[in-house]
Kinemage of the C-alpha trace (Angstrom):
@kinemage 1
@onewidth
@group {chain A} dominant
@subgroup {mainchain}
@vectorlist {calphas} color= white
{ca met a 1} P 78.510 92.956 64.147
{ca arg a 2} L 77.379 89.816 65.988
{ca trp a 3} L 80.856 89.038 67.399
{ca pro a 4} L 81.122 92.173 69.563
{ca leu a 5} L 77.635 91.526 70.969
{ca leu a 6} L 78.458 87.871 71.600
{ca ala a 7} L 81.718 88.848 73.325
{ca leu a 8} L 79.883 91.407 75.465
{ca gly a 9} L 77.336 88.742 76.438
{ca leu a 10} L 80.088 86.289 77.418
{ca val a 11} L 81.901 88.909 79.519
{ca ser a 12} L 78.632 89.729 81.279
{ca ala a 13} L 77.885 86.064 81.952
{ca val a 14} L 81.395 85.436 83.307
{ca ala a 15} L 81.197 88.511 85.554
{ca thr a 16} L 77.861 87.350 86.915
{ca ala a 17} L 79.075 83.795 87.449
{ca cys a 18} L 82.195 84.999 89.268
{ca ser a 19} L 80.493 87.568 91.475
{ca tyr a 20} L 81.251 87.052 95.158
{ca asp a 21} L 78.518 85.746 97.446
{ca arg a 22} L 78.850 87.077 101.006
{ca thr a 23} L 77.916 84.793 103.881
{ca thr a 24} L 75.460 86.505 106.242
{ca leu a 25} L 75.791 85.243 109.818
{ca ala a 26} L 73.190 87.383 111.580
{ca ala a 27} L 70.756 90.233 111.014
{ca ala a 28} L 68.554 92.705 112.882
{ca gly a 29} L 66.068 94.719 110.882
{ca asp a 30} L 67.840 96.383 107.956
{ca leu a 31} L 71.308 95.493 109.263
{ca ala a 32} L 73.240 92.311 108.548
{ca ile a 33} L 76.650 91.020 109.573
{ca ala a 34} L 78.469 89.079 106.854
{ca asp a 35} L 81.905 87.589 106.275
{ca ala a 36} L 82.662 87.393 109.995
{ca phe a 37} L 85.856 85.595 110.994
{ca ala a 38} L 88.203 85.488 113.961
{ca thr a 39} L 91.809 84.545 113.390
{ca ala a 40} L 93.569 81.635 115.015
{ca ser a 41} L 95.699 83.012 117.848
{ca ala a 42} L 99.211 83.987 116.805
{ca ala a 43} L 99.871 84.884 120.444
{ca pro a 44} L 98.149 82.762 123.126
{ca glu a 45} L 95.937 85.535 124.515
{ca met a 46} L 95.220 87.529 121.333
{ca ser a 47} L 93.201 87.310 118.146
{ca ser a 48} L 91.580 89.633 115.653
{ca leu a 49} L 88.021 89.752 114.376
{ca tyr a 50} L 86.828 90.934 110.969
{ca phe a 51} L 83.328 91.331 109.508
{ca thr a 52} L 81.159 93.409 107.191
{ca val a 53} L 78.219 95.446 108.490
{ca ile a 54} L 75.580 95.888 105.777
{ca asn a 55} L 72.999 98.643 106.262
{ca arg a 56} L 70.191 98.254 103.719
{ca gly a 57} L 67.965 100.715 105.559
{ca thr a 58} L 67.234 104.420 105.215
{ca val a 59} L 68.666 105.333 108.635
{ca asp a 60} L 72.350 105.680 109.538
{ca asp a 61} L 73.566 103.434 112.355
{ca thr a 62} L 76.770 103.072 114.368
{ca val a 63} L 78.719 100.170 115.861
{ca val a 64} L 78.941 101.194 119.528
{ca gly a 65} L 80.117 97.986 121.196
{ca ile a 66} L 81.433 94.471 120.688
{ca arg a 67} L 81.450 91.599 123.184
{ca ser a 68} L 83.058 88.184 122.925
{ca val a 69} L 85.018 85.603 124.940
{ca ala a 70} L 87.692 88.197 125.772
{ca lys a 71} L 88.106 91.957 125.853
{ca ala a 72} L 86.962 93.187 122.434
{ca glu a 73} L 88.148 96.587 121.245
{ca leu a 74} L 87.422 98.294 117.931
{ca his a 75} L 90.622 99.572 116.290
{ca thr a 76} L 91.749 101.255 113.118
{ca met a 77} L 95.163 101.460 111.489
{ca val a 78} L 96.818 104.859 111.064
{ca arg a 79} L 100.160 105.957 109.647
{ca arg a 80} L 102.442 107.970 111.912
{ca asp a 81} L 106.038 108.823 111.129
{ca gly a 82} L 106.053 106.216 108.369
{ca leu a 83} L 104.759 103.452 110.646
{ca ser a 84} L 101.382 101.732 110.697
{ca ile a 85} L 99.966 101.592 114.209
{ca met a 86} L 96.677 100.473 115.747
{ca glu a 87} L 94.475 103.006 117.477
{ca pro a 88} L 91.303 102.274 119.417
{ca val a 89} L 88.129 103.953 118.163
{ca pro a 90} L 84.997 104.376 120.292
{ca ser a 91} L 82.492 103.713 117.507
{ca leu a 92} L 82.146 103.085 113.783
{ca pro a 93} L 79.484 104.813 111.640
{ca val a 94} L 77.574 102.670 109.141
{ca pro a 95} L 75.704 105.042 106.789
{ca his a 96} L 72.334 103.978 105.384
{ca asp a 97} L 72.313 102.034 102.114
{ca ser a 98} L 75.988 101.086 102.446
{ca cys a 99} L 78.365 98.728 104.168
{ca val a 100} L 81.511 98.970 106.248
{ca val a 101} L 84.188 96.293 105.924
{ca leu a 102} L 86.409 95.474 108.893
{ca gln a 103} L 89.575 93.953 107.439
{ca pro a 104} L 93.333 93.702 107.988
{ca gly a 105} L 95.045 97.080 107.641
{ca ser a 106} L 91.834 98.989 108.365
{ca tyr a 107} L 89.066 98.802 110.958
{ca his a 108} L 89.106 95.558 112.941
{ca val a 109} L 88.423 94.193 116.419
{ca met a 110} L 91.241 93.107 118.706
{ca leu a 111} L 90.457 90.326 121.159
{ca thr a 112} L 92.834 90.369 124.123
{ca gly a 113} L 93.008 88.306 127.289
{ca leu a 114} L 91.614 85.157 125.673
{ca pro a 115} L 91.103 82.372 128.232
{ca asn a 116} L 92.440 79.874 125.641
{ca pro a 117} L 94.138 80.329 122.262
{ca leu a 118} L 91.744 80.203 119.302
{ca ala a 119} L 92.329 77.445 116.752
{ca ala a 120} L 91.116 77.150 113.159
{ca gly a 121} L 87.814 75.280 113.198
{ca asp a 122} L 86.640 76.768 116.517
{ca thr a 123} L 83.687 79.143 116.754
{ca ile a 124} L 83.250 81.948 119.265
{ca pro a 125} L 80.218 83.957 120.384
{ca val a 126} L 80.253 87.599 119.293
{ca ser a 127} L 77.727 90.360 119.984
{ca val a 128} L 77.813 93.550 117.926
{ca thr a 129} L 75.834 96.417 119.459
{ca met a 130} L 74.433 99.020 117.080
{ca ala a 131} L 73.121 102.410 118.238
{ca val a 132} L 69.809 101.985 116.360
{ca ala a 133} L 69.391 98.289 115.504
{ca gly a 134} L 70.401 96.996 118.939
{ca thr a 135} L 72.533 93.946 119.619
{ca ile a 136} L 73.238 91.325 116.966
{ca asp a 137} L 74.431 87.971 118.332
{ca met a 138} L 76.269 85.369 116.253
{ca arg a 139} L 78.777 82.543 116.357
{ca val a 140} L 81.897 83.424 114.407
{ca pro a 141} L 84.151 80.804 112.821
{ca val a 142} L 87.883 80.870 113.521
{ca arg a 143} L 90.215 80.543 110.538
{ca thr a 144} L 93.923 80.944 109.964
{ca tyr a 145} L 95.002 84.509 109.267
{ca thr a 146} L 95.986 83.529 105.712
{ca asp a 147} L 92.526 82.028 105.044
{ca val a 148} L 90.831 85.161 106.386
{ca val a 149} L 92.958 87.476 104.233
{ca glu a 150} L 92.339 85.383 101.099
{ca his a 151} L 88.581 85.288 101.768
{ca leu a 152} L 88.357 89.031 102.366
{ca asn a 153} L 90.482 89.786 99.295
{ca asp a 154} L 88.055 87.699 97.220
{ca ala a 155} L 85.104 89.569 98.741
{ca gly a 156} L 86.490 93.047 98.103
{ca glu a 157} L 84.969 96.167 99.622
{ca asp a 158} L 81.853 96.448 97.476
{ca cys a 159} L 78.540 96.265 99.262
{ca pro a 160} L 76.481 93.254 98.324
């Protein structure tokens, strides 16, 4: 009878030890921005931006604007006629006591008209404007697209 309990204890300890720790870059009140990354430019004037908005409050909020070093536009991916295409969206709801993950193949921010290509190791200023919490300013690290995808896959979509 002790072996099943011991095994259960080991599984629990391993799960706890391997749990993912999100990196919070900025916060305003009950909202936090975590796991924020821009990708190194694949095309000279373009990049993409990904992050997680965590709402630990009791009030719903909405991403209503994003500013950075270039034109920043919130997009989502949709399927049409068997193809995945990007579509701009005017805002992104973030319900209370939840999080919203911007990631490849889903919601993300496109940066267009960059004055210079972004390179891994750079940082860029980003401001995320929320309807309730106001504007959250941060400096976002630039990584290769592969590094960003691997990091976000490790993080998963669960709220911290």
